[in-house]
N, C-alpha and C positions, 0 to 999 in steps of 0.2 A: 504494500500500500504506500501511497505517496501522500504525505501531509500537505495541507494547503500551503505551507511554507517551503514546499519542495524537498523536504528531507525524507528519507525512507523510514518506514516503520513496519514492524511485523504485525500482521493481523492476529489478534487474540480474541477468540470467541467469548472468553470469560469477561473481557472488558465490554464487549458488545452487550452481553447478557446483563451485566450490571447497569449499563445505561438504560436499557429497556425496563428493568426492574424499577429503577429510580423514576421512571416516567409513570409508574403505577400499573403496569401491565401484570396480568396474572402469570403464574409460573407456567401454565399451559401455553399462553400466548408467547411468553419469552422463549420457550423451547422451540415453538413452531417458527417464529420469525427468525431467531438467531440460527436455528438449524438450517432453514431454507437459504439464508444469506451466506452462511459459512461455506456452503457448497458452491456458491457462485462468486466468491471473492477471487479476483485474479490479480496477478502481478501488475503493478502500475496503477491500480485503481486508486482514485483520490478519496480522501476522507469525506469530501463533499458528496461525491457520487454514492458512497456507502450510506451516508446520512440520508440522502434522498431516497434510496432504496428502503431503508428502515422506515421512514415516514410513510412511504407508499404501502408497505406491508401492514404497518400499524393502523393506517386509516381504514383498511378493510377489516382487520381483526379487532381493533379497540380504538375507535376514534378519539375518545377522551385521552388515552395514553399517547396517541399521536400528537394531539395538541400540546400536551405537557412536554413531550420530547422536543417538539419544535421550539417551544418557548424556553426550555432549559438550554438548548443549544444556542439560542440567540443571546440569552443572558450570560452564558459562560463566555461567549465571544466578546461581549462588551466588557466584562470584568477582566479578561485577559489583555484587552487593549489598554486598559487603564494602568497596568503595571509598568 
């Protein structure tokens, strides 16, 4: 995976699962979404692309968690820019 800042990073399904849990998704939804995406992560995929795929899957499975996920990611981007 490629971070938005263009540095390489290794995809970790545990990190993805944790972010989906933090959005308020059920454990069943977490496993379904993360499992599906883990199979489709490819070399060179950006974090933005992965984030968009997570949102798309969550919107179908749990719209409220999708909204929370989107707002969390926006607020974490703002707070990281303040540093």
